[in-house]
Each structure stands twice: as C-alpha cells, then as structure tokens.
C-alpha positions as CSV (number, residue, x, y, z in Angstrom):
1,M,-8.3,-16.2,14.6
2,A,-10.5,-18.7,16.2
3,E,-14.0,-19.4,14.7
4,V,-16.9,-17.9,16.4
5,D,-20.2,-19.5,16.3
6,L,-22.4,-16.8,14.8
7,K,-25.7,-18.3,15.7
8,K,-24.8,-18.6,19.4
9,A,-23.7,-14.9,19.3
10,F,-27.0,-14.0,17.7
11,N,-28.8,-15.6,20.9
12,N,-26.3,-13.9,23.3
13,E,-27.9,-10.5,24.2
14,E,-24.8,-9.5,26.3
15,M,-22.4,-10.3,23.5
16,I,-24.7,-8.3,21.0
17,M,-24.6,-5.3,23.4
18,R,-20.9,-5.4,23.8
19,M,-20.5,-5.6,20.0
20,A,-22.8,-2.6,19.5
21,E,-20.7,-0.7,22.2
22,I,-17.4,-1.4,20.1
23,F,-19.0,-0.1,17.0
24,R,-20.3,2.9,18.7
25,M,-16.8,3.6,20.2
26,M,-15.4,3.4,16.7
27,G,-18.1,5.8,15.5
28,D,-16.3,9.0,16.5
29,V,-13.8,10.9,14.3
30,T,-11.3,11.7,16.8
31,R,-11.2,8.1,18.2
32,I,-10.9,6.6,14.6
33,K,-7.9,9.1,14.1
34,I,-6.3,7.9,17.5
35,L,-6.8,4.2,16.3
36,L,-5.3,4.9,12.9
37,L,-2.3,6.6,14.5
38,L,-1.9,3.6,16.9
39,F,-2.1,1.1,14.1
40,D,1.7,0.5,13.6
41,K,3.3,2.7,16.4
42,E,3.0,3.5,20.1
43,Y,2.5,7.1,21.0
44,S,2.3,9.1,24.3
45,V,-0.7,10.9,25.2
46,R,1.4,14.2,24.4
47,E,2.4,13.0,21.1
48,I,-1.2,12.1,20.1
49,S,-2.3,15.5,21.4
50,N,0.2,17.3,19.2
51,L,-0.4,15.2,16.1
52,L,-4.2,15.8,16.3
53,N,-3.9,19.3,17.5
54,L,-6.2,18.7,20.6
55,K,-5.9,19.4,24.1
56,I,-4.2,16.6,26.2
57,S,-7.4,16.4,28.4
58,G,-9.5,15.7,25.5
59,I,-7.2,13.0,24.2
60,S,-7.0,11.5,27.6
61,H,-10.8,11.3,27.7
62,Q,-11.0,9.6,24.4
63,L,-8.2,7.1,25.4
64,R,-10.0,6.4,28.5
65,L,-13.1,5.3,26.6
66,L,-11.0,3.3,24.1
67,R,-9.3,1.5,26.9
68,S,-12.6,0.7,28.6
69,M,-13.6,-1.2,25.6
70,R,-10.2,-2.8,25.3
71,L,-9.5,-1.2,22.0
72,V,-6.2,0.3,23.2
73,R,-3.8,-0.5,26.0
74,Y,-1.0,1.4,27.7
75,R,2.1,1.1,29.6
76,R,3.8,3.5,31.8
77,R,7.4,4.6,31.5
78,G,8.3,7.1,34.2
79,R,5.9,10.0,34.0
80,N,4.8,9.2,30.5
81,V,2.0,6.8,29.2
82,Y,2.2,5.2,26.0
83,Y,-0.8,3.9,24.0
84,T,-1.0,1.3,21.3
85,L,-3.8,-1.0,19.9
86,H,-4.9,-3.6,22.3
87,D,-4.4,-6.7,20.0
88,E,-4.6,-8.0,16.5
89,H,-8.5,-8.1,16.6
90,V,-8.6,-4.3,16.9
91,R,-5.9,-4.1,14.1
92,A,-8.0,-6.1,11.9
93,L,-11.1,-4.0,12.5
94,V,-9.4,-0.8,11.6
95,K,-7.8,-2.4,8.7
96,L,-11.0,-3.9,7.2
97,A,-13.1,-0.6,7.8
98,C,-10.3,1.2,5.8
99,E,-10.2,-1.2,3.2
100,H,-13.9,-1.2,2.9
101,V,-14.2,2.6,2.6
102,S,-11.3,2.5,0.0
103,K,-13.1,-0.2,-2.0
104,C,-16.5,1.7,-2.0
105,E,-15.0,4.8,-3.0
106,A,-13.3,3.3,-5.9
107,L,-16.6,2.2,-7.1
108,I,-18.0,5.8,-7.1
C-alpha cells in the first residue's frame, strides 16, 4: 500500500470527515457481519439475508450504505446482484479490527 502523509491528512478536514464516516459505517453489528461474510467470498443479497436471518429489504439497505462508502462493490448476473468487499484496503481494515479484538481479548 502507498504511504500516506498523516500530517497532511491531519490538516485536511474533508479527509478527516470521510475517515470518520467510514468508521461510523463500520460501527454497526449487522454491517460488520456483512463485511466478515464478504471477506473471502462473494454473496448474493438473498444469500446474505439467509445467512444473517434478516429480511432482504434490511440487508439491501445496509449494503446500499456500505456501497456508498465504497466498502463493498457489486456485480449483476441476470436478476441476481452479488456483493464482495470493495478492495484490499477494506479487507485490511476488517482483518486488523478482528486481530486487534482477538489480541485484546487474549490479554483479559
């Protein structure tokens, strides 16, 4: 991954707001579950709905929010829409959060 100038980021209010929005998006249990499901595999909306035991409309809403922040992307195949993580940056965020929680729990 390319290096980011953190001092420039500190002074870029728009970037800070967008970063905060990403963390806010990831601050929901259902959305985290969706991101974990999509970590290694692509799923349709119906499959995600079945796996999480939630209504398709609710899953579609959550996916729309995640898509708006470029945390997930989709492709159409006929009548079905399949979702996956947007890119390696999102994969890294999810993995680091999981590793951090696991490490912290091991210390308790």
